[in-house]
ROSE-4610 file (N, C-alpha, C; in Angstrom, 1 decimal, always signed):
// ROSE-4610
residu = [M/M/M/R/R/R/R/R/R/E/E/E/C/C/C/A/A/A/L/L/L/A/A/A/A/A/A/F/F/F/V/V/V/L/L/L/A/A/A/F/F/F/S/S/S/A/A/A/A/A/A/A/A/A/N/N/N/N/N/N/F/F/F/G/G/G/A/A/A/D/D/D/R/R/R/L/L/L/P/P/P/E/E/E/I/I/I/P/P/P/A/A/A/E/E/E/S/S/S/A/A/A/I/I/I/S/S/S/G/G/G/R/R/R/I/I/I/S/S/S/V/V/V/L/L/L/V/V/V/F/F/F/N/N/N/Y/Y/Y/S/S/S/P/P/P/A/A/A/S/S/S/S/S/S/N/N/N/T/T/T/V/V/V/A/A/A/D/D/D/A/A/A/I/I/I/A/A/A/E/E/E/A/A/A/D/D/D/R/R/R/I/I/I/F/F/F/K/K/K/E/E/E/R/R/R/R/R/R/L/L/L/P/P/P/I/I/I/D/D/D/W/W/W/I/I/I/D/D/D/C/C/C/S/S/S/R/R/R/P/P/P/S/S/S/A/A/A/D/D/D/R/R/R/V/V/V/C/C/C/N/N/N/S/S/S/A/A/A/Y/Y/Y/A/A/A/F/F/F/T/T/T/A/A/A/P/P/P/I/I/I/V/V/V/R/R/R/I/I/I/V/V/V/R/R/R/A/A/A/A/A/A/L/L/L/P/P/P/E/E/E/A/A/A/T/T/T/E/E/E/A/A/A/A/A/A/L/L/L/G/G/G/I/I/I/T/T/T/G/G/G/R/R/R/C/C/C/D/D/D/T/T/T/G/G/G/A/A/A/I/I/I/A/A/A/A/A/A/V/V/V/F/F/F/H/H/H/D/D/D/R/R/R/A/A/A/V/V/V/L/L/L/L/L/L/A/A/A/A/A/A/R/R/R/H/H/H/P/P/P/D/D/D/I/I/I/F/F/F/T/T/T/Y/Y/Y/R/R/R/V/V/V/L/L/L/G/G/G/V/V/V/A/A/A/M/M/M/A/A/A/H/H/H/E/E/E/A/A/A/V/V/V/H/H/H/L/L/L/L/L/L/L/L/L/P/P/P/L/L/L/S/S/S/A/A/A/H/H/H/D/D/D/G/G/G/H/H/H/G/G/G/L/L/L/M/M/M/R/R/R/P/P/P/R/R/R/F/F/F/Y/Y/Y/V/V/V/E/E/E/D/D/D/F/F/F/H/H/H/V/V/V/A/A/A/R/R/R/G/G/G/G/G/G/R/R/R/F/F/F/L/L/L/I/I/I/P/P/P/S/S/S/T/T/T/L/L/L/A/A/A/A/A/A/C/C/C/I/I/I/R/R/R/R/R/R/E/E/E/V/V/V/A/A/A/R/R/R/M/M/M/S/S/S/H/H/H/S/S/S/T/T/T/R/R/R/T/T/T/Y/Y/Y/D/D/D/A/A/A/L/L/L/N/N/N/T/T/T/L/L/L/P/P/P/K/K/K/E/E/E/R/R/R/S/S/S/N/N/N/H/H/H/D/D/D]
num = [1/1/1/2/2/2/3/3/3/4/4/4/5/5/5/6/6/6/7/7/7/8/8/8/9/9/9/10/10/10/11/11/11/12/12/12/13/13/13/14/14/14/15/15/15/16/16/16/17/17/17/18/18/18/19/19/19/20/20/20/21/21/21/22/22/22/23/23/23/24/24/24/25/25/25/26/26/26/27/27/27/28/28/28/29/29/29/30/30/30/31/31/31/32/32/32/33/33/33/34/34/34/35/35/35/36/36/36/37/37/37/38/38/38/39/39/39/40/40/40/41/41/41/42/42/42/43/43/43/44/44/44/45/45/45/46/46/46/47/47/47/48/48/48/49/49/49/50/50/50/51/51/51/52/52/52/53/53/53/54/54/54/55/55/55/56/56/56/57/57/57/58/58/58/59/59/59/60/60/60/61/61/61/62/62/62/63/63/63/64/64/64/65/65/65/66/66/66/67/67/67/68/68/68/69/69/69/70/70/70/71/71/71/72/72/72/73/73/73/74/74/74/75/75/75/76/76/76/77/77/77/78/78/78/79/79/79/80/80/80/81/81/81/82/82/82/83/83/83/84/84/84/85/85/85/86/86/86/87/87/87/88/88/88/89/89/89/90/90/90/91/91/91/92/92/92/93/93/93/94/94/94/95/95/95/96/96/96/97/97/97/98/98/98/99/99/99/100/100/100/101/101/101/102/102/102/103/103/103/104/104/104/105/105/105/106/106/106/107/107/107/108/108/108/109/109/109/110/110/110/111/111/111/112/112/112/113/113/113/114/114/114/115/115/115/116/116/116/117/117/117/118/118/118/119/119/119/120/120/120/121/121/121/122/122/122/123/123/123/124/124/124/125/125/125/126/126/126/127/127/127/128/128/128/129/129/129/130/130/130/131/131/131/132/132/132/133/133/133/134/134/134/135/135/135/136/136/136/137/137/137/138/138/138/139/139/139/140/140/140/141/141/141/142/142/142/143/143/143/144/144/144/145/145/145/146/146/146/147/147/147/148/148/148/149/149/149/150/150/150/151/151/151/152/152/152/153/153/153/154/154/154/155/155/155/156/156/156/157/157/157/158/158/158/159/159/159/160/160/160/161/161/161/162/162/162/163/163/163/164/164/164/165/165/165/166/166/166/167/167/167/168/168/168/169/169/169/170/170/170/171/171/171/172/172/172/173/173/173/174/174/174/175/175/175/176/176/176/177/177/177/178/178/178/179/179/179/180/180/180/181/181/181/182/182/182/183/183/183/184/184/184/185/185/185/186/186/186/187/187/187/188/188/188/189/189/189/190/190/190/191/191/191/192/192/192/193/193/193/194/194/194/195/195/195/196/196/196/197/197/197/198/198/198/199/199/199/200/200/200/201/201/201/202/202/202/203/203/203/204/204/204/205/205/205/206/206/206/207/207/207/208/208/208/209/209/209/210/210/210/211/211/211/212/212/212/213/213/213/214/214/214/215/215/215/216/216/216/217/217/217/218/218/218/219/219/219/220/220/220/221/221/221/222/222/222/223/223/223/224/224/224/225/225/225/226/226/226]
x = [+14.4/+14.8/+13.9/+14.5/+13.8/+13.9/+12.8/+12.8/+12.9/+14.0/+14.3/+14.1/+13.2/+12.9/+13.1/+13.6/+13.6/+12.3/+11.6/+10.3/+10.3/+9.4/+9.3/+7.8/+7.7/+6.5/+6.9/+7.5/+8.0/+9.4/+11.3/+12.0/+12.5/+11.8/+12.0/+12.2/+12.8/+13.1/+11.9/+11.7/+10.5/+10.9/+10.9/+11.2/+10.0/+10.0/+8.8/+9.4/+8.8/+9.2/+8.5/+9.2/+8.6/+8.6/+7.8/+7.9/+9.3/+9.6/+10.9/+10.7/+11.5/+11.4/+12.7/+12.6/+13.8/+14.4/+15.8/+16.4/+16.0/+15.5/+15.2/+13.8/+13.0/+11.6/+11.5/+10.5/+10.3/+9.1/+9.2/+8.1/+6.9/+5.8/+4.6/+3.6/+3.1/+2.1/+0.9/-0.2/-1.5/-1.3/-1.8/-1.6/-2.1/-3.3/-3.9/-3.0/-2.3/-1.4/-0.2/+0.3/+1.6/+1.3/+0.1/-0.2/-0.5/-1.1/-1.6/-0.7/+0.5/+1.4/+0.8/+0.1/-0.4/+0.5/+0.3/+1.0/+0.0/+0.3/-0.6/+0.0/-0.9/-0.6/-1.2/-0.4/-0.9/-1.3/-2.5/-3.0/-3.1/-2.4/-2.4/-3.1/-4.0/-4.7/-4.2/-3.6/-3.1/-3.8/-5.1/-5.8/-7.2/-8.0/-9.3/-10.3/-10.0/-10.9/-11.5/-12.8/-13.5/-13.1/-13.4/-13.1/-14.0/-15.2/-16.0/-15.5/-15.0/-14.4/-13.1/-12.3/-11.1/-11.5/-12.5/-12.9/-13.4/-14.3/-14.8/-13.7/-12.6/-11.5/-10.7/-10.6/-9.8/-10.6/-11.9/-12.8/-12.7/-12.6/-12.5/-11.2/-10.1/-8.8/-8.8/-9.4/-9.4/-10.2/-11.3/-12.2/-11.3/-10.5/-9.7/-8.8/-8.1/-7.1/-7.8/-9.0/-9.7/-10.2/-10.4/-10.8/-9.7/-8.5/-7.4/-7.0/-7.8/-7.6/-6.2/-5.7/-4.3/-4.3/-3.3/-3.2/-2.7/-3.5/-3.2/-4.3/-3.9/-4.8/-4.5/-5.6/-5.5/-5.9/-5.0/-5.3/-5.4/-6.5/-6.8/-6.2/-5.0/-4.3/-4.9/-6.0/-6.7/-7.6/-7.8/-8.6/-7.8/-8.3/-7.6/-7.3/-8.2/-8.0/-6.8/-6.2/-5.1/-3.8/-3.8/-2.5/-1.6/-2.0/-1.0/-0.1/-0.6/+0.1/+0.8/+0.0/+0.5/+1.5/+1.6/+2.7/+3.7/+3.8/+4.8/+6.0/+7.0/+8.1/+7.8/+6.7/+6.3/+6.1/+5.6/+5.3/+6.6/+7.8/+9.0/+9.4/+8.9/+9.3/+8.1/+6.9/+5.6/+5.4/+4.6/+4.2/+3.2/+3.4/+2.6/+2.0/+0.7/+0.0/-0.4/+0.0/-0.5/-1.4/-2.6/-3.4/-3.1/-2.6/-2.1/-3.0/-3.0/-3.9/-3.8/-2.6/-2.4/-1.3/-1.3/-0.3/+1.1/+2.0/+3.4/+4.0/+4.9/+5.4/+6.2/+6.7/+7.4/+6.6/+5.3/+4.4/+4.1/+3.8/+3.5/+2.1/+1.7/+0.5/-0.8/-0.9/-2.1/-2.1/-1.0/-0.8/-1.7/-2.4/-3.2/-2.4/-1.1/-0.3/+1.2/+2.0/+3.4/+3.9/+5.0/+5.5/+7.0/+7.6/+9.1/+9.5/+10.7/+11.2/+12.6/+12.9/+14.1/+14.5/+15.7/+16.3/+15.4/+14.6/+13.8/+12.4/+12.0/+10.6/+10.2/+8.9/+8.4/+7.2/+7.0/+5.9/+5.4/+4.1/+3.3/+2.4/+2.2/+1.2/+0.2/-1.1/-2.1/-2.7/-3.2/-3.4/-5.0/-5.4/-6.8/-7.4/-6.6/-7.1/-7.4/-6.5/-6.8/-7.9/-8.1/-9.2/-10.5/-10.6/-11.8/-12.1/-11.1/-11.3/-11.8/-11.2/-11.6/-13.0/-13.4/-14.8/-15.8/-15.4/-16.3/-16.7/-16.0/-16.3/-17.4/-18.0/-19.1/-19.9/-21.2/-22.1/-22.0/-21.6/-21.6/-20.2/-19.3/-18.0/-17.8/-17.3/-17.2/-15.7/-15.4/-14.0/-13.5/-14.2/-13.6/-13.2/-14.0/-13.6/-12.3/-12.1/-10.9/-9.8/-9.9/-8.9/-8.6/-9.6/-9.3/-8.6/-9.0/-8.3/-6.8/-6.6/-5.2/-4.4/-5.0/-4.3/-4.0/-4.9/-4.6/-3.5/-3.5/-2.5/-1.2/-1.1/+0.2/+0.7/-0.2/+0.1/+0.8/+0.4/+1.1/+2.5/+2.7/+4.0/+4.8/+4.2/+4.9/+5.5/+4.7/+5.1/+6.0/+5.9/+6.6/+7.5/+8.3/+9.1/+8.2/+8.8/+8.0/+7.5/+8.1/+7.7/+6.6/+5.9/+4.9/+3.6/+3.7/+2.5/+2.0/+0.7/+0.1/-0.8/-1.2/-2.0/-3.4/-3.9/-5.3/-5.5/-6.7/-6.9/-6.4/-6.1/-5.6/-4.3/-3.4/-2.1/-1.8/-2.9/-2.7/-1.9/-1.1/-0.2/-1.0/-2.2/-3.0/-4.5/-5.3/-6.7/-7.5/-8.6/-9.4/-10.9/-11.7/-13.0/-13.8/-13.7/-14.4/-14.0/-12.8/-12.4/-13.3/-13.9/-14.6/-16.1/-16.6/-18.0/-18.4/-19.1/-19.5/-20.4/-21.3/-22.3/-21.6/-20.4/-19.6/-18.7/-18.9/-18.2/-16.8/-16.6/-15.3/-14.9/-13.8/-13.3/-11.7/-11.2/-9.8/-9.1/-9.1/-8.5/-6.9/-6.3/-4.9/-4.5/-3.6/-3.3/-2.8/-3.3/-3.0/-1.5/-0.7/+0.8/+1.4/+0.8/+1.3/+0.8/-0.4/-1.0/-0.1/+0.3/+1.2/+2.5/+3.0/+4.3/+4.0/+2.8/+2.5/+2.5/+1.8/+1.7/+3.1/+4.0/+5.4/+6.1/+5.9/+6.5/+5.9/+4.6/+4.0/+4.5/+4.6/+5.2/+6.6/+7.4/+8.8/+8.8/+7.9/+7.9/+7.5/+6.4/+5.8/+6.7/+7.5/+8.4/+9.6/+10.0/+11.2/+10.8/+9.5/+9.1/+9.0/+8.4/+8.3/+9.6/+10.6/+11.9/+12.6/+12.5/+13.2/+12.5/+11.2/+10.6/+11.0/+11.1/+11.5/+12.9/+13.9/+15.2/+15.4/+14.6/+14.7/+14.0/+13.2/+12.5/+13.1/+14.2/+14.9/+15.5/+15.4/+16.0/+17.4/+17.8/+19.1/+20.0/+21.2/+22.1/+22.3/+22.3/+22.5/+24.0/+24.3/+25.7/+26.1/+27.4/+28.0/+27.7/+27.1/+26.9/+25.4/+24.6/+23.2/+23.0]
y = [-12.7/-11.6/-10.5/-9.3/-8.1/-7.1/-6.4/-5.4/-4.0/-3.4/-2.1/-0.9/+0.0/+1.1/+2.4/+3.4/+4.8/+5.4/+5.9/+6.6/+8.0/+8.6/+10.0/+10.4/+11.2/+12.0/+13.3/+13.3/+12.2/+12.2/+12.4/+11.2/+10.6/+9.7/+9.2/+7.7/+7.2/+5.8/+5.0/+3.8/+3.0/+1.6/+0.6/-0.8/-1.6/-2.5/-3.3/-4.7/-5.7/-7.1/-7.7/-8.5/-9.2/-10.7/-11.4/-12.9/-13.4/-14.6/-15.2/-16.0/-15.8/-16.6/-17.2/-18.4/-19.1/-18.5/-18.6/-18.0/-18.6/-19.8/-20.5/-20.3/-19.5/-19.2/-18.1/-18.2/-17.2/-16.2/-15.0/-14.1/-14.6/-14.9/-15.4/-14.3/-13.9/-12.8/-13.4/-12.7/-13.2/-13.3/-14.5/-14.7/-13.6/-13.1/-12.0/-10.8/-10.5/-9.3/-9.5/-10.8/-11.0/-10.9/-11.3/-11.4/-9.9/-9.1/-7.8/-6.7/-6.9/-5.8/-5.0/-5.6/-4.9/-5.3/-4.6/-5.0/-5.0/-5.7/-5.7/-5.0/-4.3/-3.7/-4.6/-5.0/-5.9/-5.2/-5.4/-4.7/-5.7/-5.3/-6.1/-5.3/-5.9/-5.2/-5.7/-4.7/-4.9/-3.9/-3.7/-2.7/-3.4/-2.6/-3.2/-3.1/-2.6/-2.4/-3.8/-3.8/-5.1/-5.5/-6.7/-7.2/-6.4/-6.0/-5.3/-3.9/-3.3/-1.9/-2.0/-3.0/-3.1/-3.4/-4.3/-4.5/-3.2/-2.4/-1.2/-0.1/-0.1/+0.8/+0.5/-0.8/-1.3/-0.9/-1.1/-0.7/+0.7/+1.6/+3.0/+3.3/+2.8/+3.0/+2.5/+1.4/+0.9/+1.8/+2.3/+3.3/+4.5/+5.0/+6.2/+5.9/+4.8/+4.4/+4.1/+3.5/+3.2/+4.5/+5.5/+6.8/+7.3/+6.9/+7.2/+6.0/+4.9/+3.7/+3.1/+3.2/+2.7/+1.2/+0.5/-0.9/-1.5/-1.2/-1.7/-2.6/-3.7/-4.6/-4.5/-4.5/-4.4/-5.7/-6.3/-7.6/-7.5/-8.0/-8.0/-9.2/-9.0/-10.2/-10.8/-10.2/-10.8/-11.9/-12.1/-13.1/-14.4/-15.5/-16.8/-17.0/-16.5/-16.8/-16.0/-15.1/-14.3/-14.9/-16.0/-16.6/-16.9/-17.3/-17.7/-16.6/-15.4/-14.2/-13.5/-13.4/-12.6/-13.3/-14.6/-15.3/-15.9/-15.3/-15.8/-14.8/-15.2/-14.3/-13.0/-12.9/-11.6/-10.6/-11.0/-10.1/-9.3/-9.9/-9.3/-8.1/-8.0/-6.8/-6.0/-6.5/-5.8/-4.5/-3.6/-2.4/-2.9/-2.5/-3.0/-1.9/-2.0/-1.0/-1.7/-1.2/-1.8/-0.9/-1.3/-0.6/-0.9/+0.1/-0.2/+0.5/+0.1/+0.5/+2.0/+2.5/+3.9/+4.6/+5.9/+6.6/+6.3/+6.2/+6.0/+7.3/+7.2/+8.4/+9.3/+8.7/+9.5/+10.4/+10.0/+10.8/+12.2/+13.1/+14.4/+14.5/+15.5/+15.6/+15.3/+15.7/+15.5/+14.4/+13.7/+12.7/+11.5/+11.0/+9.8/+8.6/+8.8/+7.6/+8.0/+7.1/+7.4/+6.3/+6.7/+5.7/+5.7/+4.6/+4.4/+3.5/+3.7/+2.9/+2.3/+1.1/+0.4/-0.3/-1.0/-1.7/-2.8/-3.4/-4.6/-4.1/-2.9/-2.4/-1.2/-1.1/+0.0/-0.5/+0.3/-0.1/+1.2/+1.1/+2.2/+1.8/+2.7/+2.4/+3.6/+3.2/+4.1/+3.9/+5.0/+5.0/+4.9/+3.7/+3.5/+4.5/+4.8/+5.7/+7.1/+7.6/+9.0/+9.0/+7.9/+7.7/+7.8/+7.0/+7.0/+8.4/+9.1/+10.4/+11.4/+11.4/+12.3/+12.0/+10.7/+10.3/+10.7/+10.7/+11.0/+12.5/+13.3/+14.8/+15.2/+14.3/+14.6/+13.3/+13.4/+12.2/+11.6/+12.4/+12.0/+11.3/+11.3/+10.7/+9.4/+8.4/+7.0/+6.7/+5.9/+5.4/+4.8/+3.9/+3.1/+4.1/+5.2/+6.1/+6.8/+7.3/+8.0/+7.0/+5.8/+4.7/+4.5/+4.4/+4.2/+5.3/+6.6/+7.7/+7.7/+7.5/+7.4/+6.3/+5.1/+4.0/+4.4/+5.1/+5.4/+6.5/+7.4/+8.5/+7.8/+7.0/+6.3/+5.4/+4.8/+3.9/+4.7/+6.0/+6.8/+7.1/+7.3/+7.4/+6.1/+5.0/+3.7/+3.6/+4.1/+4.0/+5.1/+6.3/+7.4/+8.0/+9.0/+9.6/+10.1/+10.1/+10.4/+11.8/+12.6/+14.1/+14.4/+13.4/+13.6/+14.1/+15.3/+16.0/+17.0/+17.3/+18.3/+19.1/+20.3/+21.3/+20.9/+19.9/+19.5/+18.0/+17.6/+16.2/+15.2/+14.0/+12.9/+13.3/+13.9/+14.2/+15.4/+16.1/+17.2/+16.8/+17.6/+17.1/+16.9/+17.4/+17.3/+17.3/+16.4/+16.3/+16.9/+17.5/+18.2/+17.5/+17.7/+17.2/+17.6/+18.9/+19.4/+18.6/+18.0/+17.3/+16.1/+15.6/+14.3/+14.5/+15.7/+16.0/+15.7/+14.6/+14.2/+15.2/+15.8/+16.8/+18.0/+18.3/+19.5/+19.2/+18.0/+17.6/+17.1/+16.6/+16.1/+14.9/+15.1/+14.1/+14.0/+12.9/+12.6/+12.0/+12.9/+12.5/+12.5/+11.6/+11.6/+12.5/+13.5/+14.5/+13.7/+14.2/+13.5/+13.3/+14.3/+14.1/+13.0/+12.8/+11.7/+10.4/+10.4/+9.2/+8.7/+9.6/+9.2/+8.5/+9.1/+8.6/+7.2/+7.0/+5.8/+4.7/+5.0/+4.0/+3.6/+4.5/+4.1/+3.3/+3.6/+2.9/+1.5/+1.3/+0.0/-0.9/-0.2/-1.0/-1.5/-0.6/-1.0/-2.2/-2.0/-3.0/-4.3/-4.3/-5.6/-6.3/-5.5/-6.0/-6.7/-6.0/-6.5/-7.8/-7.9/-9.1/-10.2/-10.0/-11.1/-11.5/-10.6/-11.0/-11.8/-11.4/-12.2/-13.6/-13.7/-15.0/-15.9/-15.3/-16.1/-16.6/-15.7/-16.1/-17.2/-17.2/-18.2/-19.5/-19.5/-20.7/-21.5/-20.9/-21.6/-22.9/-24.0/-25.3/-25.1/-25.8/-25.7/-26.8/-26.5/-27.5/-28.7/-29.9/-31.0/-31.2/-31.5/-31.7/-33.1/-33.3/-34.6/-35.7/-35.2/-36.2/-36.7/-36.1/-36.4/-37.8]
z = [+9.3/+8.4/+8.7/+8.8/+9.0/+7.8/+7.6/+6.6/+7.3/+7.1/+7.8/+6.8/+7.1/+6.2/+7.0/+6.2/+6.8/+6.4/+7.4/+7.2/+7.1/+6.3/+6.2/+6.6/+7.4/+7.7/+8.4/+7.5/+6.6/+6.8/+7.3/+7.1/+8.3/+8.9/+10.3/+10.3/+11.4/+11.4/+11.8/+11.2/+11.5/+11.1/+11.9/+11.6/+11.4/+10.3/+10.0/+9.8/+10.6/+10.4/+9.2/+8.4/+7.3/+7.7/+6.9/+7.1/+6.6/+7.2/+6.8/+5.6/+4.6/+3.3/+3.1/+2.5/+2.1/+0.9/+0.7/-0.4/-1.7/-1.7/-3.0/-3.3/-2.6/-2.9/-3.9/-4.8/-5.9/-5.5/-6.0/-5.7/-6.4/-5.6/-6.1/-6.2/-7.3/-7.6/-8.2/-8.0/-8.6/-10.1/-10.6/-12.0/-12.9/-12.6/-13.4/-13.4/-12.3/-12.2/-13.1/-13.0/-13.8/-15.3/-15.7/-17.1/-17.6/-16.9/-17.4/-17.0/-16.4/-16.1/-14.9/-14.0/-12.8/-11.6/-10.5/-9.3/-8.2/-7.1/-6.0/-4.7/-4.1/-2.8/-1.7/-0.8/+0.3/+1.5/+2.0/+3.2/+4.4/+5.5/+6.7/+7.8/+8.5/+9.6/+10.9/+11.7/+13.1/+14.0/+13.7/+14.5/+14.9/+15.7/+16.1/+15.0/+13.9/+12.8/+12.4/+12.2/+11.8/+10.4/+10.1/+8.7/+7.7/+8.1/+7.2/+7.0/+8.1/+7.9/+7.0/+7.2/+6.3/+4.9/+4.7/+3.3/+2.7/+3.4/+2.8/+2.6/+3.5/+3.3/+2.1/+1.9/+0.7/-0.6/-0.5/-1.7/-1.9/-0.9/-1.1/-1.8/-1.3/-1.9/-3.3/-3.6/-4.9/-5.8/-5.4/-6.1/-6.6/-5.6/-5.9/-7.0/-6.9/-8.0/-9.3/-9.3/-10.5/-11.2/-10.5/-11.1/-12.2/-11.9/-12.8/-13.7/-13.5/-14.3/-14.1/-12.8/-12.5/-12.3/-12.8/-12.7/-11.5/-10.4/-9.1/-8.5/-7.9/-7.3/-5.7/-5.0/-3.5/-2.9/-2.1/-1.5/+0.0/+0.5/+2.0/+2.6/+3.2/+3.7/+5.0/+5.5/+6.6/+6.2/+4.9/+4.4/+4.1/+4.5/+4.3/+2.8/+1.9/+0.5/-0.1/+0.7/+0.2/+0.8/+1.5/+2.1/+1.1/+0.0/-1.1/-1.5/-1.6/-1.9/-0.7/+0.3/+1.5/+2.3/+2.2/+2.9/+1.9/+0.8/-0.2/-0.2/-1.0/-1.2/-1.8/-2.6/-3.1/-2.1/-0.8/+0.2/+0.7/+0.4/+1.0/+0.1/-1.1/-1.9/-2.3/-2.0/-2.5/-1.7/-2.3/-1.6/-0.5/+0.7/+1.9/+2.6/+2.9/+3.8/+5.0/+6.2/+7.5/+8.2/+8.6/+9.5/+10.9/+11.6/+12.9/+13.9/+15.2/+16.3/+16.5/+16.6/+17.0/+16.2/+16.2/+15.4/+16.0/+15.2/+15.6/+16.2/+17.1/+17.7/+16.8/+15.7/+14.7/+13.8/+13.8/+12.9/+13.4/+12.4/+12.8/+13.4/+14.1/+14.9/+14.1/+12.9/+12.1/+11.1/+11.0/+10.0/+10.2/+9.1/+9.1/+8.8/+8.4/+8.0/+7.9/+7.6/+7.4/+6.5/+5.7/+4.6/+4.7/+4.4/+4.3/+3.2/+2.8/+1.7/+2.1/+1.6/+2.0/+0.7/+0.8/-0.3/-0.9/+0.0/-0.5/-0.9/-0.7/-1.0/-0.3/-0.1/+0.6/+1.5/+2.6/+3.6/+4.2/+4.4/+5.0/+6.2/+7.0/+8.1/+8.2/+8.3/+8.5/+9.9/+10.5/+11.9/+12.2/+12.8/+13.0/+14.0/+15.1/+16.2/+15.6/+14.7/+14.1/+13.1/+12.4/+11.4/+12.2/+13.4/+14.2/+14.8/+15.2/+15.8/+14.8/+13.6/+12.5/+12.1/+11.9/+11.6/+12.6/+13.8/+15.0/+15.0/+14.2/+14.2/+13.4/+12.6/+11.7/+11.4/+11.5/+11.3/+9.9/+8.9/+7.6/+7.2/+8.1/+7.8/+8.5/+7.8/+8.3/+8.4/+9.3/+9.6/+8.4/+7.7/+6.6/+5.5/+5.3/+4.2/+4.6/+5.8/+6.2/+6.0/+6.5/+6.3/+4.9/+4.0/+2.6/+1.9/+2.3/+1.7/+2.2/+3.5/+4.0/+3.3/+3.1/+2.4/+1.0/+0.3/-1.1/-1.1/-0.2/-0.1/+0.1/+1.1/+1.4/+0.2/-0.5/-1.5/-2.6/-2.9/-3.9/-3.4/-2.1/-1.6/-1.7/-1.6/-1.8/-3.2/-4.2/-5.6/-6.1/-5.5/-6.0/-4.8/-5.1/-4.1/-2.9/-1.7/-0.5/-0.5/-1.3/-1.4/-2.4/-2.9/-3.9/-3.4/-2.8/-2.4/-3.4/-3.2/-4.2/-3.3/-3.8/-3.0/-2.9/-3.7/-3.6/-3.9/-3.9/-4.2/-3.1/-3.6/-2.7/-2.0/-2.7/-2.2/-1.5/-1.0/-0.2/+1.1/+1.7/+2.8/+4.1/+4.2/+5.4/+5.0/+5.8/+5.5/+6.7/+6.4/+7.3/+7.3/+8.3/+8.3/+7.0/+6.6/+5.5/+4.2/+4.1/+3.0/+2.7/+3.8/+3.7/+3.4/+3.4/+3.3/+1.8/+1.6/+0.3/-0.3/+0.5/+0.1/-0.4/+0.0/-0.5/-1.6/-2.3/-3.4/-3.1/-1.9/-1.5/-2.3/-3.0/-3.9/-3.7/-3.8/-3.6/-4.9/-5.9/-7.2/-7.0/-7.7/-7.8/-8.9/-8.7/-9.8/-11.0/-12.2/-13.4/-13.7/-13.3/-13.5/-12.7/-11.4/-10.6/-11.1/-11.6/-12.2/-13.3/-14.1/-15.2/-14.7/-13.7/-13.0/-12.4/-11.8/-11.2/-12.3/-13.4/-14.5/-15.0/-15.1/-15.5/-14.4/-13.1/-12.1/-12.0/-12.2/-12.1/-13.3/-14.5/-15.6/-15.3/-14.6/-14.3/-13.3/-12.3/-11.2/-11.7/-12.5/-12.9/-13.9/-14.8/-15.6/-14.9/-13.8/-13.0/-12.3/-11.8/-11.1/-12.1/-13.3/-14.3/-14.8/-15.0/-15.4/-14.4/-13.1/-12.0/-12.0/-12.1/-12.0/-13.2/-14.4/-15.6/-15.4/-15.0/-14.8/-13.8/-12.7/-11.7/-11.9/-13.0/-13.3/-14.5/-15.0/-16.1/-15.7/-16.5/-16.1/-15.7/-14.6/-14.1/-14.8/-15.0/-15.5/-14.6/-15.1/-14.3/-14.0/-12.8/-12.4/-12.8/-12.8/-13.2/-12.2/-11.0/-10.0/-10.0/-10.9/-10.9/-11.6]
């Protein structure tokens, strides 16, 4: 089974393969997410980035979302402890961010990532090579931070329309070296209007997942042949 998405960077074709799932499997989500009305963004690493770099990038993306108190959990699918979720049916419809080795040919020249949406969900890719190049231009900039910012930016696109750009903060359409200078007050806030939209979308997505799960776990009628 393949997950085919049209990508925008933004609206260009990009194919992403998903795991094969049986039709009778249910979406498995972290128990804490299901109870609290949160959703999980799954992160897969297909790049040379070390496990520590990926963990730090996820922490950076998580920090950005927490600044707006958004109900998002980030799951590092390179960790064995995440197999239960990352290899479950939930992964077929979950928001997914992939860290890939190099920029995709469809991406614009300066893009750090690219996002697409399809009938079964949404998927994004962030580019390790471009994060490394940008970080190398200044000693105070680290690859993990560039990756984390790119992941958070693309995650907003995963949850909202692909055109959800803003003139400043996290959702500016292009990032420059100066944007990452912490000493210059570099911050990557999600605009408050978009944050409100994300909360509504998360509520909708988490409700839909719980409803689907509840309907598919109802006792089945016994047949006359049982």
